[in-house]
C-alpha positions as CSV (number, residue, x, y, z in Angstrom):
1,M,19.4,-33.4,-45.2
2,L,16.6,-31.3,-45.2
3,H,15.3,-33.1,-42.1
4,N,18.2,-32.8,-40.4
5,R,17.7,-29.0,-41.2
6,E,14.2,-29.2,-39.6
7,D,16.1,-31.1,-36.9
8,A,18.2,-28.3,-36.2
9,K,15.5,-25.9,-36.7
10,V,13.2,-27.7,-33.6
11,M,16.7,-28.1,-31.7
12,K,17.2,-24.3,-31.8
13,A,13.2,-23.5,-30.9
14,R,13.7,-25.5,-28.6
15,R,16.9,-24.0,-26.8
16,G,15.3,-20.3,-27.3
17,W,11.8,-21.5,-25.8
18,G,14.5,-23.5,-22.8
19,V,16.6,-20.2,-22.2
20,G,13.3,-18.0,-22.4
21,G,11.4,-20.6,-20.4
22,L,14.4,-20.6,-17.4
23,L,14.4,-17.0,-17.7
24,L,10.4,-16.8,-17.3
25,A,11.0,-19.0,-14.5
26,V,13.7,-17.2,-12.9
27,L,12.1,-14.0,-12.7
28,L,8.8,-15.9,-11.1
29,V,11.0,-17.3,-8.3
30,A,12.5,-13.5,-7.5
31,G,9.1,-11.6,-7.7
32,S,7.5,-14.2,-5.8
33,A,10.3,-14.1,-3.4
34,Q,10.2,-10.6,-2.9
35,A,7.0,-10.4,-1.3
36,K,6.0,-10.5,2.4
37,V,3.2,-12.9,3.4
38,M,0.9,-12.1,6.5
39,A,-2.6,-13.4,7.0
40,G,-2.6,-14.6,3.6
41,V,-1.8,-11.4,2.1
42,R,1.1,-11.0,0.2
43,L,2.8,-7.3,-0.3
44,P,5.5,-6.6,-2.5
45,D,9.4,-5.6,-0.8
46,A,9.1,-2.7,-2.8
47,I,6.6,-0.6,-5.1
48,S,7.6,2.2,-7.5
49,L,5.9,5.8,-7.3
50,Q,6.7,8.8,-9.4
51,G,9.7,6.9,-10.3
52,R,11.2,6.4,-7.1
53,E,10.8,3.1,-5.4
54,L,9.4,2.9,-1.8
55,P,10.5,-0.4,0.3
56,L,7.8,-1.7,3.0
57,E,9.3,-0.7,5.9
58,H,6.2,-2.0,8.2
59,V,3.3,-4.8,7.6
60,D,1.0,-5.8,10.8
61,L,-2.6,-7.3,11.0
62,K,-4.8,-5.3,12.8
63,K,-7.3,-7.5,14.8
64,K,-10.3,-6.4,16.8
65,L,-11.3,-9.4,19.3
66,F,-9.9,-12.7,17.3
67,F,-11.5,-11.4,14.1
68,E,-8.8,-10.2,11.6
69,I,-9.8,-7.2,10.2
70,Y,-7.0,-5.9,7.7
71,V,-3.5,-6.4,6.8
72,W,-1.9,-3.0,6.3
73,G,1.7,-1.8,5.0
74,L,3.8,0.9,4.7
75,Y,5.6,2.1,2.4
76,L,8.7,5.4,2.3
77,E,11.5,5.6,0.4
78,Q,14.0,5.9,2.8
79,K,14.1,4.3,6.1
80,P,13.3,7.0,9.1
81,A,14.9,6.6,12.5
82,S,11.6,7.6,14.1
83,T,7.7,8.4,13.3
84,K,8.5,12.4,12.8
85,E,11.1,11.6,10.2
86,A,8.1,9.2,8.7
87,I,5.6,12.2,8.8
88,D,8.0,14.8,7.9
89,F,9.6,13.0,5.0
90,Q,9.1,15.2,1.6
91,G,8.9,12.1,-0.8
92,P,5.9,10.1,-1.9
93,K,4.8,7.3,0.6
94,Q,1.8,4.9,0.6
95,L,0.0,3.4,3.1
96,Q,-1.8,0.5,2.1
97,L,-4.9,-1.8,3.9
98,H,-5.7,-5.1,2.3
99,F,-9.0,-6.0,4.2
100,R,-9.6,-9.6,5.6
101,R,-13.5,-9.5,5.9
102,N,-16.0,-7.8,4.7
103,I,-16.8,-4.1,6.2
104,N,-20.1,-2.1,5.6
105,R,-19.5,2.0,4.4
106,D,-21.0,3.2,7.5
107,Q,-18.6,1.2,9.7
108,L,-15.6,1.7,7.5
109,A,-16.9,5.7,7.3
110,Q,-16.9,5.7,11.5
111,A,-14.0,4.0,11.7
112,F,-12.0,6.5,10.3
113,R,-14.1,9.7,11.4
114,N,-13.0,8.4,14.5
115,F,-9.5,8.2,13.8
116,L,-9.2,11.2,12.3
117,S,-11.1,13.2,15.1
118,S,-8.5,11.9,17.9
119,S,-5.7,13.3,16.1
120,P,-4.6,17.0,17.5
121,A,-3.3,18.0,14.0
122,G,-6.6,16.8,12.3
123,R,-9.2,19.7,14.6
124,S,-8.8,22.5,12.4
125,P,-11.8,23.7,10.1
126,E,-9.3,23.0,7.0
127,M,-8.3,19.8,8.7
128,R,-12.3,18.4,9.2
129,R,-13.1,19.5,5.8
130,Y,-10.5,17.4,4.2
131,S,-11.4,14.4,6.4
132,E,-14.5,14.4,5.7
133,Q,-13.7,14.3,1.9
134,L,-11.9,11.4,2.5
135,V,-14.1,9.8,4.6
136,Q,-17.2,10.6,1.9
137,S,-14.5,8.8,-0.7
138,L,-15.0,5.4,1.8
139,R,-17.1,2.8,0.4
140,A,-17.9,-0.9,1.6
141,V,-15.0,-3.6,1.1
142,R,-15.3,-7.2,0.4
143,K,-12.6,-9.4,1.6
144,G,-9.8,-9.2,-0.4
145,D,-10.3,-5.2,-1.5
146,S,-7.6,-3.0,-0.5
147,L,-7.7,1.3,0.2
148,L,-4.3,3.0,-0.8
149,I,-3.8,6.1,0.8
150,T,-0.8,8.0,-1.1
151,Y,1.4,11.0,-0.6
152,L,2.6,12.4,-3.6
153,P,4.6,15.9,-3.4
154,S,3.6,17.3,-6.8
155,K,-0.4,16.3,-5.8
156,G,-1.2,15.7,-2.7
157,L,-3.0,12.3,-1.3
158,L,-4.7,10.2,-3.3
159,I,-7.2,8.0,-2.0
160,S,-7.6,4.7,-3.9
161,G,-8.4,1.0,-4.3
162,E,-11.7,-0.9,-3.9
163,G,-12.5,0.9,-0.9
164,S,-12.7,4.1,-2.3
165,R,-14.2,6.4,-5.0
166,G,-11.3,8.2,-5.2
167,A,-10.3,11.5,-4.0
168,L,-7.0,14.1,-3.9
169,I,-6.4,16.6,-1.1
170,P,-4.3,18.7,-2.0
171,G,-1.1,19.9,-0.1
172,K,1.3,18.2,2.8
173,D,-0.6,19.3,6.1
174,F,-3.5,17.0,5.3
175,A,-1.3,14.0,4.7
176,D,0.9,14.8,7.6
177,A,-2.1,14.6,9.9
178,L,-3.3,11.9,9.0
179,F,0.0,9.8,9.1
180,A,1.4,11.4,12.2
181,A,-2.6,9.8,13.9
182,W,-2.1,6.6,12.1
183,L,1.7,5.9,13.6
184,T,0.7,7.4,17.0
185,E,-2.2,4.7,16.7
186,N,-0.3,2.0,15.0
187,P,3.2,2.8,16.4
188,I,6.1,1.1,14.4
189,Y,8.9,3.0,16.2
190,D,9.8,3.8,19.5
191,R,7.7,6.4,21.0
192,D,9.5,9.4,20.1
């Protein structure tokens, strides 16, 4: 009789682990199915910011000549109908850059200076000061590193990831200027 009880406990434990194992397998499969892969970089279909879910609206590969520089993704809470709508949106949004090669700090800083200086919205003294704050936060990146540029309505523009020492630029004006410059240089919608 004792032998049967032990067998019953073992069987019950196996069934419990089996259900738990099955649940884990389903979650793993669901998690892996909910990602976009480009050039070996996996971006989740959605991220959570400030308790809100932001779906991946666009993913693209930035190349120079035949070199893969980075994969970038844009997360927005609502699918906008235009670039202007994406820029003007009042909720959180995030731009992710996932680097495909090593880039030294000076190269990355110069690329951002060039990119930000091309924006008409970024030419005021205050915007140039904020641009320089962003640039000063940058550091060298290695293949696999990321740079996250996140607009949080209650805080401003947060620069984070391995490609930055971290910076917080208050307000929405600079965030709008940066997203406007990005979406002008990297259009994802028909030109407005």
